[in-house]
N, C-alpha and C positions, 0 to 999 in steps of 0.2 A: 618397440612402438608400432610393430607391424599386425596388421587389423588382420584375422584369421575369420570373424564371424561381421555380417552385416552388420554399420552403425545403426543405430536407432533411427538417423533420417534416411535410409535409403528405401525404406516404403515409405514413408509420409514426410519428403522433401519439404522442406519450407515454401520451396518458391511451385508447390505442387497445392499448395492450401489456399489459394484465391482465387474465387472465380472470377474466369478468362471473357470478357464481354466479346463481342463482334460486332462493333458498332461502324457503320459506314463511315470513312472519312471524308471527311470537307477540306476543300482548299486551301488548307495550312501554307501559309506564304510567309517567307524569312523576310525581315522586315530591320530597317535600323535610320535613325533618324526622321522616324513619323513618315517614312513612305516605302512603298512597295517595291522590293528589288528583285522578285522572283515572281514570274507567273507561268503556274504549270501549263504545259503542252496540252491542247485541247485535244481528246480523243482522234485516233485516225480515221476511223468513219463515224461520222457526225452523226448517220442516218440508223446505224446501230452503235451507240455509246457503250464505250463498256464501263462499269462502274469501277468506280476508284477503289484502292487497295486498303481494304479494313485497316481501324487502327489498332495496331499491336496492341498488347497486353498491356505494356509498359502506360500506356497512356487511358487503358480505357477505364482504370480504377480512378484516375485523377479527372474524369470529364465530368462527376454524377452532375454538375450544376451549370457546366459550358464549356460544352465540347470544341469550342473554338479556342485556341492555346494563344497568347501573346507573349511573345519573345521578350526576355529583358529586356534587349535591346531597344524595346520599340514600345515600352511603356509610357502612357499619356502622362504620368506623376515622374517626376522631376524624382522621387523617392528611391525609384528602382536603382537607377545609377548607383545612387548613395551607398544602397544596403548593399551590392553587390561587389564583391572584392574578388581580387585574385588569389590562389591559394599556394603555396608554393612546396608543390611535391611533383614530382615525375609524371610527363604521361605515360597511358597506356601505350603508345606509341612505341616509345622507348625501350618496349620488353622486349621489342621483336630485334633489337638491334643486334648486331652480329649472330642472327641467324642464318642459316645456308638458304641461300635464295632460290625458289622452286622454280621451275621451269622453264624458261630460255632457249637460245634456239636448238633448232634439232636439223641445220643444215651442215654443220662438220659433218667429216671424216673421218672411217676409223682409226685412221693413221692421228690425228690430231689426239686424240683418246691412247694412246701407244707413248704420244711426245710428252703428255701429259705425265703418265706414270712415271716413263724414267726421268722427266724434270724434278717429281716430288722427290724421289730415291735422291738427287742432286743436292738437295738444298740446303743452304748454305755455304756451298761452293761453288763460286762464280767462277771461273774453268772451267769445270764439270755441266756446270748451263749452257755457258756457251759452245759448248762442245757438241753437245746433247741438240741445242737450237741448230747448229751448222748439221749436224746427220740429218736433221730433218730436214733442210732447208727446202730440197728442193721435190719433198713429197706433200709437204703443207699444202693444202688449198686455197693460197688468200686468205685478205682477213677474217673469211666464216673462220678456219681453225683457229685463226688466232685469236680471235674476240672470245670461243671457246675456252681455251686455255686462260686468257688473263680471266675470264667468269670464274672459271672452277680455281685459280689461284686465289682469287678474292676469298672464294667460299672457303677455304684453307688458312686465310688469314697470311699467306705470303705475298705481302704485299709488295717486299724489294725484290723477289723475284718476277712478279708482273712488272714491274717497271723494267727491269733488263730483258724480258720478251719484247716490251711494247718498245723498246729504242732500240732490239735488234730487229724488230718488224718493220717498224716505219723507217728507218736507213736503206730498207732495201726493197722496200715500196715505191714505184714512182708517179703512180696515180693519185692523184690528188683528194679524189672522192674516196680511195680507200684508208689513205695514212689519215682522213679524218674519221673514217668507220674506228679507225684501233684508236685514237686520241680519247674519241666519244667515248669507247669502251675502257680504257685505263681511268682516263675520268671518274666514271660512273663507280668503278671500282675501287678506289684511293677515297672516296667520297662516303662510302658505304662500310668502308673501315674506318672512318672518322681522319683520314690524313689531307684535311681540307687544304694545307700550305703546299704540299707536294702535286695535291690535284691541281690548284690555282698556278704553279710554277707549269705542268705539261701544256694548261689552257694555254699561257701567254707564250710560249714556244712555239705552241703549234698556232697562234694568230699570227706572229710575226714571220714564220716561215709560211702563210699561206695555205695550209690547210685547214686550221683551228677555225675559222668564220661562219662556223655553219650552225642552223637551230639545233644542232644535236649536241654539239659541242657544248655551246651557252647552255641548255638545257642542263646536261650534264653535271657543268658545275653548280647549276642554282639548286639543282639535288644533291650535290654535296654540302654545298652552305644551308641548305635544307635539315642533310642528317646531323650537324654540328648546331642545329639552332641559333646560326648566325641570320635573322630573317633581315637585316638591314643589308647586310653584301649581299642577299638574293636578290633585293628587289632594287638596289642600286647596279648590279649585272643584268637585271632584266631589263631597264630603263635604257643602259649601255646598248643592248641586243637590237633595241629598236631603233635609236637612233644610228647604226650603225646600217638601216634599211632589211635586217631579218624581220619576218614575221612569226611571231610564236607560235606553238603549237599547243595539242593538248596538256602535253605530257611535260609542256614548258609551264602551263599554267599551274598544273596541279601538283607541281615540286614546290610551286609560289607559295602555292597554300598549305603544302605541308610547311615551310619556311614558317610560315605565319605561327602554325601551330609549335610547333617545336623552339620556335623561337620565344614564346610566349606573348606574342603580339594577339593586339585587341580584334571583337570579332569583327570591328567594322573596317578594318585592314584587309583581312580574308575576304570580308563580302565585295569589297570594292571591285576585288582581284575579279574576284566571281563575276561581277558584274562586266567585268570589261570583257571578259573572256563570252560569256554570252552576247555581248555587242558584235563582238568579233565571228561569232557564229557557231560558235564549237559549244558541242552542249556535252553539259557533264555525265561522268560515267561514276563507278563505284568507288573507286579511287580519289575524284574530285569530292564526295563525299565523305568518306571517308576521314579526309584531309580536315575537312569542316567540321566535324564531330569533332576531331583533336584539339580543334583551336576552342569551342566549346566545353571540352572536357577542363582541359589546361587554365579557362577564363574561368569556371564554376556556372557556365550557362548551362544550366539543367533544360528550361524548358525551350528554350532557342534548338538544343539539341533534339529533343523528340519532336518539334517543328520541321527540322532539316531529315529525320528518320522517316517522316511521314512523305512529308517531300518526295525521298528516295522511290518511297514504296510504291506513291502516285506515278511516277516515271518509267514503271517497272523494273526499275534497277534493285535486282535482289542481294540482298545485306548478303555478307559473309563472316565469319567470326573475327576477324577485323573488326568489321561496322562493330557486331555486338561486344566485343569487347572494350571498345569504345566509348560506345555506349553504358554500358554497364560502368566504365568508370567515373563518367560524369555524374551518373547515378550515385554511386556508392561515397564519392569523395564530398558530395552533398549531402550525403546522411538518406537520399531515400531509397533506404533498402528493399521496403515491403513492392519497388518500383524494380529493383536489382532482381528478386526473387522473380519476377513476372517475366521479365527479359530472358534469366536462366531458360525459365519453364517452355517460352516460347523459342528460345534455339532449339531445345530437345524435341518440340513438335513439329520445328521445320528441318530433321536429322543436323541440324549443325550440331554438331559435339562439343560441348564445354572443355577446354583445355586447362591446362598449369596457370595460363594467364588469365583466364575466366574467375578458375579459381583463388588464384591470388588476391584478384583484383576484390572480389565480395569479400573474402574473409578481412580482407585488410579493412573496409568498408564498413564491417560487423563492427572489428573492434575498434576502429574510431567512434561509432557510432553505441559503444559499451555492450551491443549484443556479443558477451564472448561465448555466451555456451553455443548459440550458431555459430560463430565462425570456428571451435572445435569441432562441432557437430561435422561442419565442413568441409575439414581436414578428413575427418574419420571417411566420410564420404568420399572424397578424393583417393583416398587410399585404395578404399575396396572397390573403385573405378578402373583401379590399377594405372590412376596416372600418377607419375612421377611427381614428386615435389620436387621444384625447382629451388634454387640461392632463396629466392624471393618470399618463396613459401615460406620455407623453415626459418625465414629470420622474422616475417611475421607471426609466426607459430609462439618462437621462445618469445618474442616481446609479448605474448598474451598471456604465456606463464609465469613470465616473471614479473609484468604489471598486476596480476593475482596473485600474487608471492608464493605460487605455486615452485619454485625453483629448482627441486629435482624433478619435476617432468621437465623445466627449461633444460635445465644441464642434459637430458636424456635428449633432449631432441638435438640438442649440439653434438651428441656423442651420434647420433644417429644420424645427422647430416657430414660428418666426419666420416665416417662408415661407407657413405655413401658415395663419398668423393671431392664432398666441397670445404673447402679450410674456413676456418672461424675468419670473416672477413671483419673490417673496423664496422660494420652495419651491428653483428652478432655481437660483437661488444658493447657497441651502444648501448643497445636492448638491454642488456645482462647489468650494466653499470648503471641504467638508470631504474631499472625493475629492484635492485636491490635498495639501492638511494632512496626511492621509495618508503621501504620497510624498514629501513632504518638502520639497513645492515652495511654500517660503512665500513667496519673491519673486514666483510666480504669487498666493499667496493674498493679498497686499499689494494687488498690482492689481486682482482682481476686486473684494475690498472698495470701493476706490478707483470703480473704475467702477458697482458698484451704485450708492454714493451717488448720480454722477452721471449716471445713469439716473432717480433719485427714486424707486429704488423702497426704502422704508422697512426695514432691520435690524429683525428683532423677536429674541425673546428667545431662542430656537433661535439664529440669527445672531451673537449675542456670545457664548453657551455655546460652539457651535460655535468660532471664533476663541478664546477663551479657552483651551481645552481644546489645539485644536491647539500654541499657543503654550507652552504648560507643558511638553505630550510631547515636544516639542523643543526645551525648553530655556532658549525664550527668555522668558525673564520679565519683563524689560521691558516687550516688547511684552504679555505677557499683564495685566500692570498698567495701560498705556494704556488695552487695550479694558475694563478692568473700571472704570477711571474715566469713559469715556464710556457706556459701558451706565448708570451710576449718573445722569451729567449728562441722556441721553436721558431719565430720570424715568420708566421703564421697572420693572415691579416681578416682583420674582425670583419662584421658584416651586420647587418641590419637586426636578424635571427641571434646574434653572439650579444649586443646590446641588450634585446630586449628580454631574452634570459634573465641578464644579470636583474635589470630594472625588475623585470616580475619577483624575484625574487626577494632583491630588498625590497617592493614592494609587502609582499605577502608577511613581511616581517614586521612594518608598518614603518620603515625608512621612507615614507614618500618623498620628504624636502633633497636627498641625498637622490634619490630616484631622478626627480625631477631635473638635478642639477645633470645628471651624465646625459639628458637629450642635448647639452651646450657640447658634450664632449664628444658626443657621434655628430654633430652637424661642423665641428670642429674638423674634424678628419673625414669630411666630404662623405658622410653615411647621414643618408636621409632618414630619418625615422618612418614608423610606418602606423598605421592605425593601430596595429595590437601594442606598438610600444605604448601608446596615450591611452589605450587602455585598461593596461595593467593599473597606470598610475590613477587613473580615475577611479577603477574599480576599488582603490586603495582607502581612498578618501575614506574616513570615519570606522575606519574598524581600530584604531589604538592611539593613544596620542600620538602626536607628532615628535618624530622623535630630533633633537637636531645632536650632532656629533660635533664636539669638540675635545682634541687632545692638549694642546695648549694655546697659548697665545698666537704663536705662529701659523699654524693651522687652523682653519675655523669654516665650516661649511653652515652658512643661515640664510634663512629666508627674510627677510625687513619687510615689515608691513608697510612701508611704500614702494611695495613690487620690485624694489632693486637686490641683487643678490650679493653676499663679500665669501670670495674666496681667497684667501691667501695661501702661498705659496704652489702659483698656478702653473710652474715649470713641470712640477713633481706630476704623473701620470695620477689623476684625477680617481680611479677605481681604486689602485691602493692607495689613497688617502683613506677614501672609507672602508675598505675593507678592515687598514690599519687600526683605525679609528674604534672600528667595530669590535676587533680582537680585543684593545685594549680594554674593553667594557668603561667607559667616560661616554656613558648616555642621559642626554640632560629629556626631560619629557617636553615638550612646550605645550601651548594651547591649540585650543579647539574652535569649533563655530565657525562664528563670522570669518576668520583669517581662513579659514579652511574652503569654506566658499569661495573665496577670493582666487584662493589656487584653481579648484576647479575651474573658472573662468576664465583666469589665463592658461590653462591647457588648450582650452576651447580656443580663445583666440588665435592659440599659437598655431592650433590645426587647420585652424581657416587662413591665417596670413602662408603658410605651408600648401594649401591648397590639399591637405590631405581628409579625404573625405569621411564621416563619423561613421560608421552601420549600425548595424542592431544592435550587436555585442557594447557597441559604446554607449547606446541608449539603454540597454538593461543595466550598464555602468550606473549611469548616471541616476537611474529610478533607485538602484541600489544604494547608491550613496544620498539620496534622499531619504530612503526608509531610515539610513542613519543620521539625519540630522536630529539635533536633540530636540526642534519643536518643529511642532507644523510649519508656525512663519517662516523658520528658516528653510524648509523641502518649497514650501512657496515661492518665497523668494529667488533661493536657485535656478525653479523652472520659469519663472518668470524672466529673469537675466537673460536665460538661455532662449530664450523666443527670438531674441537677436538674430542669434544664429540661424536659426532654423525654425519659422513660427510652426507649420504643419506637422513636426514632430514632437517638439517641446508644446507648442499650444493643443495638442490634443491632450499631454499629460497633465500641464497644466489647469486644462479644463477640467478635468474628470476630476482632479483633484480638488477644485472648489467645491464641486455639486453636481452632480446628474442635470446636464440639459440637451433638450434634441438637438439641436445644430452642435454641439461637442460631439453627442455622438453618431451622427451623421459622418463628420471629420473622423471619427475614432475606427470606424467602419473600414474608411479609406484606407486608415494606417495599416489596417487588418490585412488588407488585402497583400500588400505590400510585405508583410511579415510573411506570409501564409509560402510565399516564394522562395523565403530562405529554408535551409535544412530543418528538419524537425527536432532536434536537440538545442538548434539557435531561437527558432519559434519560441519551443518550450520555455525557455529562459527569461524571452523578452516578456510572457505571459504570466511566469511567476514574479518577475522584477515589478512590472505595472501593479499584479495584484496584490502584491506584498507590501508596497508605498501604500495604495489605498485603503488595505484593513489597518495596517500601522496608525494610519491618522483618521482611524474612523470612519472614511468612506466606502461603507460596508454595500451600500446597494451598489456603487460602482464598479465594486470587488467582484460582485455575485454576477454581474451582467456581463465583465470581462471573462471569469469563466466557464460561463456557460456559453459564450463567445467562441472561446476555445475547445470547448467541447463540440459546439456545431461543426467546428472546422479540424476538427481530429487530431489537433495540436499534441492530446497525451492518448497515447491508444489504451482502448479497451475502457475508458475512464468507467463507467456502469453499466450494470443491466435493473430490473426488478427485484433482484437478491444480491447483488457484489458491488461494492462503490471500492475501485483502486485509485488510491492515491501516492504513488512509486515514484513516480516522476513531477511530483508535484511541490510546490515550495510551500513554506507554513502557511504564510496569506494562503494563498490558494488552496491549499487544501480545507481549508477552513469556512471557505467561501462555498466550497464545492460540496462541502459537507450539510451546509445549510440547503444547496438547490438541491442536493439529492431526497434528503427528508422531504421536502416539500412535494418532490415528485412521488415518492412515498404516501405521503398524505393525500393528494391527487386520487393513488388506487385506492385507497380507505373509504375516503370522501366515495367515490363512484359505487363504494359497495361489492369491490372486487378483494377477491381474498390475498393475502401476502404470502410467498415461498416461507416454507416450512422453518429455513434457518436467513436471516440476512448476516450480512459478514462488510466491517471495512477495513480494508487493509493499507498498513501504513507503510511497510518496505522497510522497517527495521535491521538496524543490521550490517548492510551492505558497506555503509561508510563510517557507522558508529563505530566511536574508540571502547564504550561499554556494548555489550552486548544486549539488546535491548532495550535501550536506552536513549534513543536516538531523539532530537530537537521536535520531528514531526510529530512522533510518536508519542510526546509528552504534551504537546499542544493540543490532540485532537484526543485525549484522554479528558485534558480539563475542560474543552468545549464540550463533550457529550456529556462529564457529571453537572456542569454548569446547567443542562437544559432537565436532569433528572432522568435522563435517556435511558432506557432498560440494558445499554449496549456496556457488554462487560469482555475484559478482557480473556481471550481463549486460551485455556489450561496448554493445548498443545501447540500453538502460535503467541509469543507474547507481543508480537506486533500486529496482531489480531486483535477486531473488535467485534464481539458477534451477541447476536439476541434472538430467541427464538421469536418466528412471525407474526403470532396471535400475543407476543407482550408488546410487542411494538406497535401493532393496530390497536392495543387497548390504550396504548400511551396517546398515539395519535387522537384518539376521541376526546380526551384530556379537554378541557375546555381554555387551556390556558398556552399548550402546545401550541398553536398556529401561530400567537405571536412570538414563541421563543423564535418561530423560524423565519418569518418574514423579516428581511436586515431594512436598514433604512441610513443614510449617511448623517454623522453629526454634526455636520457644518456647511451653511452654501453661502458663497459669494463675501469671503473674507476682504477684510481691507486689502489693499494692495501697499506694495511697498518702496521707499526711497530707490535710485540705481546704485549698486555698486561698479566701481571700477575692476575690471581684471584684475589679476597678478600678472606681471610681464615675466613672463619665461624665455 
């Protein structure tokens, strides 16, 4: 795996292919709840004002229409909050946990360094440690020397020895101030090592004995809570500190904001702390902004992160590697990979060289966005730059190879990883199990799981949910049952992700009623379903006939017409009931149609009752369900009923389905503005779903307007040029509407008397996910469309997913009298009659 020659991207890096503009930064303000919470300070010299810092490359490309970004948290529309959501991933700030702390005091003596070396040699022997401390007692220069020893022991993870040294020093120190310094130091060390309960005990002892009631001790424990993600505990301690009469300092506030980032608090909570800090006269520093950026990264607030970065630069605070890595995490996790590459370019331009965290973050983002080739190229570039891969990088790399089905290379990564000194961990095995499972290599999945246990790598919750999902999707219901029983035997506690994975797998097999019933199982166990859980169920409607599972008269899972559910043998585990019935093969296919619509409405009502806000994925799932309705009337009825839940979102979809009207389109543009805030893959899924629905029911003019709006907003990358139309990321309906739009553009070129390029191409992207090479649904749809028009486009011999035609032949076809009529799309119907209301199904 070693690279001895420069990889492809070392000479033309992906983040150097973008033009970086230097636009003056306007006064971006971080806002929440509709009011400004920060006013950047005025220039120091009013008569010779220094211009604001330029907008970084990360912003320049995204502000060609409106240079003033508005954070998600301050959007005037309520839709932004509905469409935003937390993501369940680790923060980039956690990637630095456990690393040696750089810097520190240089006020210690040489003797302290000698004492440290002798203490390290005595590790594990308490009596020898005590002897060393006694021998150096008269030579060490007070708390400065002891604090140095404590910090260095912490850097070496010698927390037990650090506590022993602290107790030795504090029992011999008589000055309260110096005792307080020692307490703060050891609390900080323990907090950094995740020993928060020990840190709390030291703090409580220090307070009770009269030397711990200091702002430094409180700040150290708040920081300890922060590093363990205990946001509520940190805030509670902060309030206790103020009640005791102590005034927080900048370190305290920074630690508190850091707790919000690591504890998953929302941005408003961190913002309120920031405002309190400003009102008390403290000016933010780099650590403040890095912590605020971590909150944005954890909450998926990409635009808010950009505004904070601009604000930071405006204040004259120079970003460091942690700033850029956190900003990269916000961009990569949200799918904004073009911005991520621009951030990397800006880093190198400022001599802040990317490190292993930088590359790991962007590689993970590329993999998540489907840019697997770029991810692999970045790995090669990372090696060429002599940046060692860490455990995260290796696991990301083998996950990519496994997802591509390139198992030999994945296993080579494992070998290289072990040769470098990293043993296979649960993340490694989970990636391999998922990859082999997706490729249907069930024998290999069983072998890997057996090897995992033999190597004493304990399976975790994700391991079991992956295995159950793999077996369910492969129809191996008995194996799924055994895995679930083993999971229960291990005593692991299921969470919302575990249940959601099982529900999603059942939905993909068409067992929607059973999936909906498992929602009750979750709530009975105190597990709150999230929007992902509901999205899986909604997206499954219409895929197949509803499966009713019955094994015998004593055990039955049915969904009754009046909305009630009937489940017998309720004392048994419902998941085992479902799996065993699946394994028995007793499946009865129920009816579709009106009953299914009632079920969708029931799911939505339950979401509304639990205050689970639907997001853009929910919207796409609903539109896909509409496309699978058996009639136009059913689809319009479903959307009409959903307007009761959200008239803005579903009102637009309903209005476009009814036929184009100017007032509907105005509302649609507002909706598109909100969708553009999402990551690119989510936004394109929304446009695809909306266009598919409109095209499916004959509203083709509306479909074409939607895809053209998507093109204008760059939802699909590199959509078209005068010579080529790229349909890789489009659905069938969106692609067909785009073909019409592109051909109309070609017609305008011919009509204006210009020559066409020598060869015109339409790319369908066959083969990436199709089971039959060169026979994907999109390709077939485009081939049928082009044939029905009598166009001169034909399948290329060298690429059967590409349609080509010489430019002169296309120009001649365009001049035929009937061609313009074929290219112009119209809606089939407008203003159909409304329908009586339906009552949602009770879930």
